[in-house]
C-alpha positions in Angstrom: 22.9 175.6 -186.2 26.0 175.5 -184.1 27.7 172.1 -184.2 29.9 171.2 -181.3 31.0 167.9 -179.8 28.1 167.7 -177.4 25.5 168.3 -180.1 27.3 165.8 -182.4 27.3 163.1 -179.7 23.6 163.7 -178.9 22.6 163.7 -182.5 24.5 160.4 -183.2 23.0 158.9 -180.1 19.5 159.8 -181.1 20.1 158.4 -184.6 21.5 155.2 -183.2 18.7 154.8 -180.7 16.0 155.4 -183.3 17.6 152.8 -185.5 17.7 150.4 -182.5 14.0 151.0 -182.0 13.3 150.1 -185.6 15.4 146.9 -185.4 13.7 145.8 -182.2 10.3 146.3 -183.8 11.5 144.2 -186.8 12.8 141.5 -184.4 9.5 141.3 -182.6 7.5 141.3 -185.9 9.6 138.3 -187.0 9.5 136.3 -183.8 7.9 133.3 -185.5 9.7 133.6 -188.9 11.8 130.5 -189.5 15.5 131.2 -189.9 15.2 134.9 -188.8 18.2 136.1 -186.8 17.6 139.0 -184.5 19.4 142.3 -185.3 21.5 144.2 -182.9 22.4 147.9 -183.4 25.8 149.0 -182.3 27.1 152.6 -182.1 28.1 153.3 -178.4 31.6 151.9 -178.6 32.4 153.8 -181.8 31.0 157.0 -180.3 32.9 156.5 -177.1 36.1 156.0 -179.1 35.5 159.0 -181.3 35.0 161.2 -178.2 38.0 159.9 -176.3 40.3 160.2 -179.4 39.0 163.7 -180.2 38.0 162.6 -183.7 34.7 163.7 -185.2 31.8 162.0 -183.3 29.4 163.2 -186.1 30.9 160.7 -188.5 29.9 157.7 -186.3 27.3 155.6 -188.1 25.2 152.9 -186.3 25.7 149.4 -187.6 23.3 146.5 -187.6 24.7 143.0 -187.0 22.8 139.7 -186.8 22.7 138.1 -183.4 24.9 135.0 -182.8 22.7 133.8 -179.9 21.5 130.2 -180.1 18.5 129.5 -182.3 15.4 127.5 -181.7 14.5 124.5 -183.8 13.1 126.7 -186.6 16.4 128.7 -186.8 15.0 131.8 -185.2 16.7 133.4 -182.2 14.5 136.3 -181.3 13.9 136.3 -177.5 10.8 138.4 -176.5 12.2 139.0 -173.0 15.4 140.4 -174.4 13.6 142.5 -177.0 11.2 143.9 -174.3 14.1 144.9 -172.0 16.1 146.3 -174.8 13.1 148.4 -175.9 12.6 149.8 -172.4 16.3 150.6 -172.1 16.3 152.3 -175.5 13.2 154.4 -174.8 14.8 155.7 -171.5 18.1 156.5 -173.3 16.3 158.3 -176.1 14.3 160.4 -173.6 17.5 161.2 -171.8 19.2 162.4 -175.0 16.1 164.5 -175.8 16.4 166.1 -172.4 20.1 166.8 -173.0 19.3 168.4 -176.3 16.6 170.5 -174.8 18.9 171.6 -172.0 21.6 172.5 -174.6 19.1 174.6 -176.6 17.8 176.2 -173.3 21.4 177.3 -172.6 21.7 178.8 -176.1 18.4 180.6 -175.7 19.6 182.1 -172.4 22.9 183.2 -173.9 21.1 184.7 -177.0 18.8 186.7 -174.7 21.7 188.0 -172.7 21.4 185.8 -169.7 18.1 187.5 -168.6 
C-alpha cells in the first residue's frame, strides 16, 4: 500500500487511540484495586512534533505512563468520571480517524478508476 504522511499519521493515531482504549478498560477494571495507579497513553505531542519537523510520523510509538494524580486512602487514583469522559473522547477520535482513512481510500479508488 502507498505510505504517505497522511496515512502514517492516521495509522499512528489509530494505534495510539486503540492502546488508550485498552488502558482505559484496564483502569476501570482496577478501580477498586489497592495501590493501582491509572495509566495514561501519550502520543499526540510526539506525532505533532514529527509532522512539524518533517520527520517520520510512522516511527512515533504511543507510551503509557502512570498517573500522578492524588490517590485515595487505598493508594488507588482511578477516577471513574475521568475515565468515562476519556473513553467517550477516544471513541470519537477513533471514529474520526477511521473516516479520514476511508476518505483517503475513496480518493485512491477514484484515481485508480480514472476519476469516473
